[in-house]
Each structure stands twice: as structure tokens, then as C-alpha cells.
C-alpha positions as CSV (number, residue, x, y, z in Angstrom):
1,A,93.6,66.8,56.0
2,E,95.1,70.3,55.6
3,A,98.2,69.6,53.5
4,K,96.3,66.9,51.1
5,A,93.4,70.1,50.7
6,K,96.3,72.5,50.0
7,D,97.9,69.5,47.5
8,D,94.2,69.1,45.6
9,D,94.2,72.9,45.1
10,L,97.6,73.1,43.8
11,P,96.5,72.9,40.0
12,A,94.1,75.9,40.7
13,R,96.9,77.8,42.5
14,L,99.5,77.5,39.9
15,E,97.0,78.6,37.1
16,R,96.3,81.9,39.5
17,L,100.5,82.0,40.0
18,S,100.3,81.9,36.1
19,A,98.3,84.6,35.5
20,R,100.0,86.9,38.2
21,L,103.1,86.4,36.6
22,E,101.8,87.5,33.3
23,E,100.0,90.3,34.5
24,A,103.4,91.5,36.5
25,R,105.3,90.7,33.2
26,Q,103.2,93.0,31.2
27,R,103.2,95.5,33.9
28,E,107.0,95.5,34.2
29,H,107.6,95.6,30.2
30,I,109.1,92.2,30.4
31,P,109.4,91.5,27.0
32,G,110.1,87.6,28.1
33,M,110.6,85.6,31.0
34,A,110.4,82.0,32.4
35,V,109.3,80.9,35.9
36,A,109.7,77.0,37.6
37,V,108.5,75.9,40.9
38,V,109.9,73.0,42.9
39,K,107.8,71.2,45.7
40,G,109.6,68.7,47.8
41,D,111.9,67.1,45.1
42,K,109.7,67.5,41.9
43,V,109.8,70.5,39.2
44,I,105.3,71.1,39.5
45,F,105.9,73.9,37.4
46,A,108.0,75.3,34.5
47,E,106.6,77.7,32.1
48,G,107.4,80.6,29.7
49,F,105.9,83.9,29.3
50,G,106.0,86.4,26.8
51,L,108.4,86.2,23.8
52,A,112.3,85.5,23.7
53,D,112.7,87.7,20.4
54,L,110.3,90.5,19.6
55,K,111.4,91.0,15.8
56,T,110.6,87.1,15.3
57,K,107.7,86.7,17.7
58,R,109.7,83.9,19.3
59,P,107.8,82.6,22.4
60,V,109.5,81.8,25.4
61,T,109.4,78.3,26.4
62,P,111.0,76.5,29.6
63,E,114.0,75.8,27.3
64,T,114.7,79.5,26.5
65,L,118.3,80.0,27.6
66,F,118.8,83.6,29.5
67,A,122.0,85.3,31.1
68,V,121.3,84.7,34.7
69,G,123.8,87.1,35.8
70,S,124.8,87.4,39.2
71,T,122.9,84.5,40.5
72,T,126.3,82.8,39.1
73,K,127.8,83.7,42.7
74,A,125.7,81.4,44.3
75,F,127.5,78.5,42.3
76,T,130.9,80.2,42.6
77,S,130.3,80.0,47.1
78,A,129.4,76.6,46.6
79,L,132.6,75.5,44.7
80,V,134.5,77.3,47.4
81,A,132.6,75.4,50.2
82,M,133.6,72.2,48.1
83,E,137.5,73.1,48.3
84,V,137.0,74.4,51.9
85,D,135.6,71.0,52.9
86,A,138.6,69.3,50.9
87,G,140.7,71.2,53.1
88,K,142.3,73.2,50.3
89,L,141.3,76.6,51.2
90,R,140.0,78.1,54.4
91,W,137.4,80.8,54.8
92,D,139.8,82.9,57.1
93,D,142.8,83.0,54.8
94,P,143.7,86.4,52.9
95,I,142.7,85.9,49.2
96,S,146.0,87.3,48.7
97,Q,147.4,83.7,49.5
98,Y,145.8,81.9,46.6
99,V,145.1,85.2,44.3
100,P,149.0,87.2,44.9
101,E,148.1,90.0,42.3
102,L,144.9,90.9,44.3
103,K,146.3,92.7,47.1
104,L,144.0,95.4,48.6
105,R,144.9,98.1,50.8
106,T,142.3,98.3,53.2
107,R,141.2,101.0,55.6
108,P,142.2,102.1,58.4
109,Q,146.0,102.0,58.3
110,K,147.5,100.4,61.3
111,A,150.3,102.0,63.6
112,D,153.1,100.3,61.7
113,G,151.4,101.3,58.2
114,T,150.3,97.9,57.0
115,T,146.4,97.1,56.7
116,A,144.2,94.5,57.4
117,E,144.3,91.5,54.5
118,P,140.8,90.5,53.1
119,T,140.0,87.0,53.7
120,L,138.1,84.5,51.6
121,R,135.1,85.2,53.8
122,D,135.3,89.0,53.5
123,V,135.4,88.9,49.6
124,L,132.0,86.8,49.6
125,C,130.5,88.8,52.1
126,H,131.1,92.2,50.1
127,R,132.8,93.7,53.0
128,T,136.4,94.6,52.2
129,G,135.3,98.6,51.9
130,F,136.0,98.6,48.2
131,T,132.9,99.4,45.8
132,R,132.2,98.3,42.5
133,M,135.5,98.6,40.4
134,S,133.1,98.3,37.0
135,L,135.5,100.4,34.6
136,L,138.0,97.7,35.2
137,W,135.8,94.9,33.6
138,Y,133.0,96.3,31.7
139,G,133.4,96.1,28.4
140,S,137.2,95.8,28.9
141,P,139.9,93.7,26.9
142,L,141.9,93.2,30.4
143,T,142.6,89.4,31.3
144,T,141.6,88.2,34.9
145,T,145.0,88.8,36.3
146,E,145.0,92.1,35.2
147,V,142.1,93.1,36.6
148,F,142.9,91.8,39.9
149,T,146.5,93.8,39.3
150,Q,144.5,96.9,38.5
151,A,142.0,96.6,41.3
152,S,145.1,96.3,43.8
153,G,145.8,100.3,43.2
154,A,141.8,101.1,44.3
155,E,140.9,103.3,47.1
156,P,138.7,101.8,49.6
157,I,135.2,103.7,50.1
158,S,135.1,102.5,53.7
159,D,136.5,101.2,56.5
160,F,137.4,97.4,56.3
161,R,134.1,95.2,57.5
162,E,132.0,98.3,58.2
163,K,129.6,98.1,55.3
164,F,128.5,95.9,52.6
165,H,129.6,97.4,49.1
166,Y,128.6,94.9,46.0
167,N,131.9,94.2,44.4
168,N,132.2,91.8,41.2
169,V,136.2,91.8,41.0
170,T,136.6,90.9,44.5
171,Y,133.9,88.1,44.5
172,A,135.5,86.7,41.5
173,S,138.5,86.4,43.0
174,A,136.9,83.6,45.7
175,G,136.0,81.8,42.2
176,E,139.7,82.2,41.2
177,A,141.0,80.7,44.6
178,A,138.7,78.0,44.3
179,A,140.2,77.2,40.8
180,R,143.7,77.2,41.3
181,V,143.8,75.2,44.4
182,A,141.6,72.6,42.4
183,G,144.3,73.0,39.7
184,T,142.0,74.2,36.6
185,T,140.1,76.9,35.6
186,W,136.5,78.1,37.2
187,D,134.6,77.1,34.2
188,V,136.3,73.5,34.2
189,L,135.7,73.2,38.0
190,L,132.2,74.5,37.6
191,Q,131.4,72.0,34.9
192,Q,133.2,69.2,36.6
193,R,131.7,69.6,40.1
194,L,128.3,71.2,39.4
195,L,126.7,71.2,36.0
196,D,127.8,67.8,35.0
197,P,126.5,66.2,38.4
198,L,123.4,68.0,38.3
199,G,122.6,67.1,34.6
200,M,122.5,70.9,33.5
201,S,123.2,69.8,30.1
202,S,122.0,73.3,28.5
203,T,124.0,75.6,31.1
204,N,127.2,77.2,29.6
205,V,129.4,80.4,30.5
206,T,130.4,82.0,27.4
207,V,128.4,84.1,25.0
208,A,129.7,82.3,22.1
209,K,128.0,79.1,23.5
210,A,124.7,81.0,24.4
211,K,124.5,82.4,20.8
212,A,124.9,79.2,19.4
213,D,121.7,77.9,21.1
214,P,118.8,78.3,19.1
215,N,116.8,78.7,22.6
216,L,118.6,82.0,23.5
217,A,116.5,85.0,24.7
218,Q,117.3,88.1,23.2
219,G,118.0,90.8,25.8
220,Y,116.1,94.4,25.7
221,R,116.1,97.7,27.7
222,W,112.6,99.3,28.1
223,R,112.7,103.0,27.2
224,E,110.5,104.9,29.1
225,V,109.7,107.9,27.3
226,A,109.7,106.6,23.9
227,E,107.9,103.3,25.2
228,V,109.7,100.8,23.1
229,H,112.1,97.8,24.0
230,E,115.6,98.4,22.8
231,A,117.6,95.2,21.6
232,L,121.1,95.1,23.5
233,P,123.9,92.8,22.6
234,M,124.9,90.0,25.3
235,R,128.4,91.2,27.2
236,E,131.2,89.2,27.5
237,V,132.2,88.8,31.7
238,L,135.0,86.3,30.9
239,S,137.3,88.1,33.1
240,L,135.0,87.8,35.8
241,A,133.1,84.9,35.0
242,P,132.8,83.4,38.6
243,A,130.5,86.8,39.6
244,G,128.0,86.4,36.6
245,A,128.7,84.4,33.4
246,I,126.3,81.7,33.6
247,N,123.7,81.3,30.8
248,S,120.8,78.7,31.7
249,N,117.5,78.1,31.6
250,V,114.3,77.1,34.1
251,L,114.4,73.6,33.6
252,D,118.5,73.4,34.5
253,M,118.1,75.8,37.4
254,A,115.1,73.9,38.9
255,K,118.1,71.4,39.4
256,W,120.3,73.6,41.2
257,L,117.5,74.7,43.2
258,R,116.7,71.0,44.1
259,L,120.1,70.5,45.1
260,Q,119.9,73.7,47.8
261,L,116.3,72.1,49.0
262,G,118.2,68.8,49.5
263,R,121.1,70.2,51.4
264,G,123.5,68.9,49.0
265,T,122.0,66.1,47.8
266,F,120.5,65.7,44.4
267,E,118.7,62.4,43.0
268,G,120.3,60.4,46.1
269,K,123.7,61.9,45.7
270,T,125.5,64.0,48.1
């Protein structure tokens, strides 16, 4: 009876949610955003708020494409897990076994001068002791291999497995490992194993494809002092794609959410 009462009240609850989201959007100076809600295995709410482009006054809709940033990492870890299930990767193998150009010298050194080797599990847990390394990839022309090679000369900021340090470079190496053992590239593996089976047809991983979509949202930064939104160009993250390259909309992302809620099943398929 209680569950039925909640279901009967659902439209009113979603209406209240919509109002609160719009209030928060304005308060936080967010030009535009989109939200989807999944209940059971159904999308019960998908709505756009604000504007996708302040100049043209184009509104956000559920089809509006956004750069979803580091939520890409969850897709990458899922791909790694698939290759572990297939017996091609093992969580506790050294990452250098699959990506030999990444040779991180952790801290502390052992008595014989060697250091512990970070594993696939370590790079996915951000516990190698190495921090961001953003200068290697942010606006950089370096290739993926070059980024890993240069990262191998970095000094750790903490002892191995002592602290959490967010690191896009080391995380991307896990996606590269999954792609290499599958005999393909990360973007192709993503397309074949997740995007296509889930029907995420609006999702892509490059700036070129995002810009070709008329539903793409313009990105902005709020200037606190001037109280204006500054339009910013999209940044290409090809060299570290597994750490943050996905562009998607809430309708596609709701399918990914349904896969999570379904514990790995989607529309009857595992």
C-alpha cells in the first residue's frame, strides 16, 4: 500500500524535483543542464533546463549533447572488467605488462634499489602515489604512447598505496591495456562492447563528432566578479581518451544507468 501511494504521488514528486533543479541551476549560474531519472528499468523523467547556447538562446532538451568528462572512467573500468572476465587481463598484474612504456618508479625503494610495480587495480584506484601530471596532456600535442613514456620520469608525491591521488594518465593506462589485449583501440572497444549493445547512438568520443552534432551544448565558465558567462572551446583529450573523452546526452546515459541497475543486464541480455 505504501509503495502504491508513492507511485501515485510520483508525478507530483517529479514536478517538485524539476522545480528544485531549476532553482539550483539558477543559483549555481549553470547556463544549461539535463537530468534523467530511472526507476526500476524505466526512464521516468528526462528534462532539459536552461540554455544549450546563450548566444542563440537554444534550449537544453533531453537530446542535448554534453561532454560528460570523467564519468568516462566508469565505462573504462567496465571494459577492463570485461577483459578480466575473458581471462585476458588480471587485476593484480603490473600495468607495465600490458603498457610497457609506462614504468612508474614508486616510493619507497626496496633494499635492492627496486620499487613496487603498480598493478591494474592500483591505477584504477588512484593509489600509485603519483598525482595529476596534467601538463603532459592538457592542450598537449603528445600521443598516448608519448604521454606514458614521459610520465615514467615523474616523481611520486606519496608512498605507494598510501594515499588517493587523482590521476588521469595512470587511469588511462588501464583503458589502453584493455584495448591492447582485445587487439583494437579503446574507442573501438567502447563502441563494440558498450555503446552499440546499449543503443547509445548519440554518444561519441571526439571533439569533431561532437561539433558535428547540432544538439551540442556550448561550454561556459562563470566569471564571479564580472557576473558573466564566458564561452569556452571544447578541449580534445584524445591522448587520454579512456579517462574523459565521452560526449553524450541524458537519454543515452540513462541506458548506461539501466545497465548498472540491472547488474550487467540490459533488455534481457547480459
